[in-house]
C-alpha positions as CSV (number, residue, x, y, z in Angstrom):
1,M,-331.4,52.2,111.0
2,I,-333.3,51.4,107.8
3,D,-336.3,50.0,109.8
4,K,-336.6,53.4,111.5
5,L,-336.3,55.4,108.3
6,T,-339.0,53.4,106.4
7,G,-341.4,54.1,109.3
8,L,-341.0,57.9,108.9
9,N,-342.9,60.2,106.6
10,I,-341.3,61.9,103.6
11,S,-340.7,65.2,105.3
12,E,-338.9,63.5,108.2
13,I,-336.7,61.5,105.9
14,K,-335.8,64.5,103.8
15,S,-335.0,66.7,106.8
16,G,-332.8,64.1,108.4
17,Y,-334.4,64.4,111.9
18,I,-337.6,63.8,113.7
19,F,-339.4,65.4,116.7
20,D,-340.4,63.0,119.4
21,D,-343.5,64.3,121.1
22,E,-343.1,62.2,124.2
23,S,-339.6,63.3,125.1
24,E,-339.9,66.7,123.3
25,K,-336.6,66.1,121.6
26,Y,-335.3,66.6,118.0
27,I,-333.5,63.4,117.1
28,C,-331.1,62.8,114.2
29,N,-332.2,59.9,112.0
30,F,-328.7,58.8,111.3
31,C,-326.6,59.1,114.4
32,G,-329.2,59.5,117.1
33,R,-328.0,62.9,118.4
34,E,-330.7,64.5,120.5
35,F,-331.6,68.2,121.0
36,Q,-334.0,68.9,123.9
37,R,-336.7,71.4,123.1
38,G,-336.4,74.4,125.4
39,E,-332.6,74.3,125.6
40,I,-330.2,76.6,123.9
41,F,-327.2,75.3,122.0
42,K,-323.9,77.0,121.1
43,N,-322.4,76.7,117.6
44,D,-319.5,78.8,116.3
45,D,-320.0,81.5,119.0
46,R,-323.7,81.7,118.2
47,Y,-326.7,80.3,120.0
48,F,-329.7,78.4,118.6
49,D,-332.8,76.7,119.7
50,A,-333.2,72.9,119.5
51,E,-334.9,72.8,116.1
52,K,-332.4,75.1,114.4
53,M,-329.5,73.2,116.0
54,S,-330.9,70.0,114.6
55,K,-330.8,71.5,111.1
56,I,-327.2,72.7,111.6
57,H,-326.2,69.3,112.9
58,I,-327.5,67.7,109.7
59,Q,-325.7,70.2,107.5
60,K,-322.4,69.8,109.3
61,E,-322.4,66.1,110.2
62,H,-324.5,64.6,107.4
63,P,-324.1,67.0,104.5
64,K,-324.5,64.4,101.8
65,L,-328.0,63.4,102.7
66,L,-328.9,62.4,99.2
67,E,-325.9,60.1,98.9
68,L,-326.6,58.6,102.2
69,L,-330.1,57.7,101.3
70,M,-329.1,56.4,97.9
71,S,-326.4,54.2,99.5
72,Y,-329.1,51.7,100.7
73,D,-329.7,48.5,98.8
74,K,-331.5,48.7,95.5
75,K,-334.3,46.5,96.8
76,L,-335.1,49.4,99.2
77,T,-334.6,52.4,96.9
78,G,-335.4,50.9,93.5
79,I,-332.5,53.0,92.2
80,T,-329.8,51.4,90.0
81,E,-326.1,52.4,90.1
82,N,-326.4,54.4,86.9
83,Q,-329.5,56.2,88.1
84,R,-327.7,57.0,91.4
85,E,-324.9,58.6,89.5
86,L,-327.3,60.6,87.4
87,L,-329.3,61.8,90.4
88,S,-326.0,63.0,92.1
89,M,-325.1,65.0,89.0
90,I,-328.6,66.5,88.8
91,C,-328.3,67.5,92.5
92,S,-325.0,69.1,91.9
93,G,-326.5,71.5,89.4
94,M,-325.0,70.2,86.2
95,T,-326.8,70.9,83.0
96,D,-328.2,68.2,80.7
97,N,-325.3,68.8,78.2
98,E,-322.7,68.5,81.0
99,I,-324.3,65.3,82.3
100,A,-324.6,63.8,78.8
101,K,-320.9,64.5,78.1
102,K,-319.8,62.9,81.3
103,M,-321.9,59.9,80.9
104,G,-321.2,59.5,77.2
105,V,-324.8,59.8,76.1
106,A,-327.0,62.2,74.2
107,A,-328.6,65.2,76.1
108,S,-332.0,63.9,75.0
109,T,-331.3,60.6,76.8
110,V,-330.6,62.6,80.0
111,R,-333.9,64.6,79.6
112,H,-335.8,61.4,79.0
113,Q,-334.4,59.9,82.2
114,K,-335.3,63.1,84.2
115,F,-338.8,62.8,82.7
116,S,-339.0,59.2,83.9
117,F,-337.9,60.2,87.4
118,R,-340.6,62.7,87.6
119,E,-343.3,60.3,86.4
120,R,-342.1,57.7,88.9
121,A,-342.3,60.2,91.7
122,K,-345.9,61.1,90.7
123,Q,-346.8,57.4,90.6
124,A,-345.2,56.8,94.0
125,K,-347.2,59.7,95.6
126,L,-350.5,58.3,94.3
127,Y,-349.6,54.7,95.2
128,L,-348.6,55.8,98.8
129,A,-352.0,57.6,99.2
130,I,-353.9,54.6,97.9
131,Y,-351.9,52.2,100.2
132,E,-352.4,54.3,103.3
133,L,-356.1,54.8,102.6
134,A,-356.7,51.1,102.0
135,F,-354.8,49.9,105.1
136,H,-356.1,52.8,107.3
137,G,-359.6,51.8,106.2
138,S,-358.9,48.2,107.1
139,E,-357.8,49.2,110.6
140,T,-360.7,51.5,111.1
141,N,-363.3,49.0,110.0
142,R,-361.7,46.3,112.1
143,G,-361.8,48.4,115.2
144,F,-359.6,47.3,118.1
145,Q,-359.3,43.7,116.8
146,E,-355.7,42.7,116.2
147,N,-354.9,42.0,112.5
148,K,-353.3,38.6,112.4
149,D,-353.2,38.7,108.6
150,E,-350.7,41.6,108.7
151,I,-347.5,40.7,106.9
152,I,-344.4,40.8,109.1
153,D,-341.7,43.3,107.9
154,I,-338.7,41.7,106.2
155,H,-335.5,42.4,108.1
156,Y,-332.9,44.7,106.4
157,G,-330.2,42.2,105.8
158,A,-332.4,39.6,104.2
159,T,-330.7,37.7,101.4
160,M,-332.5,36.4,98.2
161,V,-335.9,37.6,99.3
162,D,-338.7,35.2,98.2
163,D,-341.7,33.5,99.6
164,R,-339.7,32.2,102.6
165,Y,-339.8,35.7,104.1
166,F,-343.5,36.3,103.7
167,A,-345.3,35.4,106.9
168,T,-348.3,36.8,108.7
169,K,-348.5,37.6,112.4
170,S,-350.7,34.5,112.8
171,E,-348.1,32.3,111.2
172,E,-345.4,33.9,113.4
173,E,-347.4,33.2,116.6
174,H,-348.0,29.6,115.6
175,V,-344.3,29.0,114.8
176,L,-343.1,30.7,118.0
177,S,-345.5,28.7,120.2
178,S,-344.5,25.4,118.6
179,M,-340.8,25.9,118.3
180,F,-340.0,27.6,121.7
181,L,-340.4,26.0,125.1
182,S,-340.4,29.5,126.5
183,L,-340.2,33.1,125.2
184,E,-339.1,34.5,128.5
185,P,-336.4,33.4,129.0
186,L,-336.0,32.4,125.4
187,K,-335.7,28.6,125.1
188,L,-335.8,26.9,121.7
189,S,-337.0,23.3,121.7
190,T,-335.7,22.3,118.3
191,F,-334.2,24.2,115.3
192,P,-336.7,24.0,112.4
193,A,-335.8,22.5,109.1
194,K,-338.4,24.4,107.0
195,E,-337.0,27.7,105.7
196,K,-340.0,30.0,106.6
197,K,-340.0,28.7,110.2
198,K,-336.3,29.0,110.4
199,I,-336.5,32.7,109.5
200,I,-339.2,33.4,112.0
201,V,-337.1,31.6,114.7
202,L,-333.9,33.5,113.8
203,R,-335.8,36.8,113.8
204,K,-337.0,36.1,117.4
205,I,-333.5,35.1,118.5
206,T,-332.0,38.3,117.0
207,E,-334.2,40.3,119.3
208,R,-332.1,39.0,122.1
209,F,-329.1,41.1,121.0
210,E,-328.6,44.9,121.4
211,K,-328.4,46.9,118.2
212,Q,-325.1,48.8,117.6
213,K,-323.3,46.6,120.0
214,R,-320.4,44.3,119.0
215,Y,-320.2,40.9,120.6
216,S,-317.2,38.8,120.9
217,E,-317.6,35.2,119.6
218,K,-317.5,34.0,123.2
219,E,-320.2,36.4,124.3
220,L,-322.3,35.4,121.3
221,N,-321.9,31.7,122.0
222,C,-322.8,32.1,125.7
223,I,-326.1,33.9,124.7
224,L,-327.0,31.3,122.1
225,K,-326.2,28.4,124.4
226,E,-328.8,29.7,126.8
227,I,-331.4,29.5,123.9
228,H,-330.4,26.2,122.4
229,E,-327.5,23.7,122.7
230,D,-326.7,23.8,119.0
231,F,-325.4,27.3,119.2
232,A,-323.0,26.8,116.2
233,T,-325.8,26.1,113.8
234,I,-327.9,29.1,114.9
235,R,-324.8,31.3,114.7
236,R,-324.1,30.2,111.2
237,Y,-327.7,30.8,110.0
238,L,-327.8,34.2,111.7
239,I,-325.0,35.2,109.4
240,E,-326.3,33.3,106.3
241,Y,-329.7,34.9,106.5
242,G,-328.4,38.4,107.1
243,F,-329.6,38.9,110.6
244,M,-326.0,39.5,111.8
245,E,-322.6,40.4,110.4
246,R,-319.1,39.6,111.6
247,T,-315.5,40.6,111.1
248,N,-313.4,38.6,108.6
249,D,-311.6,36.8,111.5
250,C,-315.0,35.9,113.1
251,K,-314.0,37.5,116.4
252,Y,-316.8,40.0,116.6
253,Y,-320.5,39.9,115.7
254,W,-323.3,42.5,115.5
255,V,-326.9,42.9,114.4
256,K,-327.1,43.9,110.8
257,Q,-329.0,47.2,110.3
């Protein structure tokens, strides 16, 4: 889910849904519920068009949108636990004095933090504009030539993010061509020892699994055996590097998102 959210614009994230031009559907960002444009939907003995029904769906099914967005890892939001608590109280309409009393701080401290939030928001807007202009200019000036220097996105479940996770498309292509006998069907020649190569290989293997589907250990092993004989090692690293999660009894596995 987080990969999808980070690819949206601010308005789409705040509204909780997107409009897909190709299918002409309004789609919930969080549960995937779809509302076809042109259809009429019934809600509490009243009828609404697709866009209005999308808004009603968010209000009814995902009312705590702020809490939901702030629940993501700090490395994605940049918000600490204390800041999250403060933002929730601000959203609820509490006054500075009420917030200060609940948090055990001075009202001036609350006002200073609110000022800091505002300044960070201003900085974020300017940074985003600069970033988009720079990279859009790069794409425009490069024309239709593929940018092999582009950095690959770090997967959501990544643990202890460091230089191991920073790889370009060019590096990825090189690793995939040298580590895999075949990409279709997926056949791994040898499991790499170097961390950066290991992560690239595991990312590719993860693509073999459907998101939001739970696999039994037997199903997982069968799929991994088709890729490489040392399925146990691959399975362990898929968990260790945050590509997949599993139940405490190790009976079921799924792609982390």
